[in-house]
C-alpha positions, 0 to 999 in steps of 0.5 A: 645653665641647663635645666630639665623640667619633668613631671612628678605626680601632678607637678612639674619639678626642675633638676640638674642634668647629670653628666655621669655614665655608669657602665660595665660589661656583663656576661650575658648569653648569645641569642640563639639563631632562631631569635637572631632570625626573628630580630632580623626579620622584624627590623627589616620588615615591620620596623624598616629601620633607616639610619638613625632610627630607634624603635621598639621591638616585640618583647613578648615574642623574644621572651617566649623564643629565648628563655635565656633572656632571663639570664640577661635580667639576672645579670643586670639585677646583679650589676645594679645590686653591686652599685646599690641600685637594684631597688630601682629596677623592681618597678621599672618599665622594660622594653626591647629596642632596636637602633641602626645608629641613632641621631643625637637627641635628648629625651627630656620631653618624655623621660625627664623623670627617668634614668635609662638602664640599657643592656646591649645584646648584639655583637660588636658592629663598630658602633659607639654610644657617644655623649657629645657634651662630655666626650664620653664614648662607650663601645657597643657590644654584647653585654655592654650595660649602662645607666645614664641620664637620658636628658644628656644628649647622646647618639650612636655613631660609627667608631672613631666618628664624632658626628652622626651621618646617615651616609655612614650606614651603608645599606648592605652592612648590618649596623643594627643593635638590639638592646633591653632598656629599663626606665629607672625613677630619677627620684629614687634616692639610689639613682639620684645619688649615683647620678648626683642629681640636684632637684628643684633648682628652678622652682619659680619656672616649674610653677609656670609650665605644664609640660616636660622640657629642657631649658638652656639659659631660660629658653627651651632647648633642642639638640642638633641631630648631626653634631649633638650641640644644644640649640635654643628653640625660637 
């Protein structure tokens, strides 16, 4: 029994964790050479990305230097509109992110009240987004778009691999993926219906806790960063 407890206004609510992943491949422009150079410099110097790291990039600089990013925004908006979800995008927070693979994790201690919408901007580098609990695997390339429940364990691994291992990411090979991400409100009716979220499944526990968390059979849970398996926190 897995339950996500998330903050809703001043209260903590409980909900089901969705195993649904909406995905598509959108027609988005390739970043310019100048933007690619900016990203390479930022990930190598300011972020100093190590295997498994997922870090925020400087979005305003990209917006100024890559006017075509607006076409990415429009492509995502059109895709979500076709899914009946465009209203959720209007008030959502957007960020530019970078990862060099990603250790398995769940985001239920910070983003239990959100669904993630991601648009990948880098070319195919032989990496997959893998949801180990369900076996769903999505190849990451320019134009890959996703909407999913971030509380569902997920990681970015080499294609064909199931476990995350830092040793797979050779330092002389470019495994960096850049992507735009939006936090869509999980309580939006369109989002909750699309992901088949069921709310308030454990009202009594919701009244007793003060912070966002995920519980497995009544105990706080974490995720093994290598295998993606759920673990009970002692």
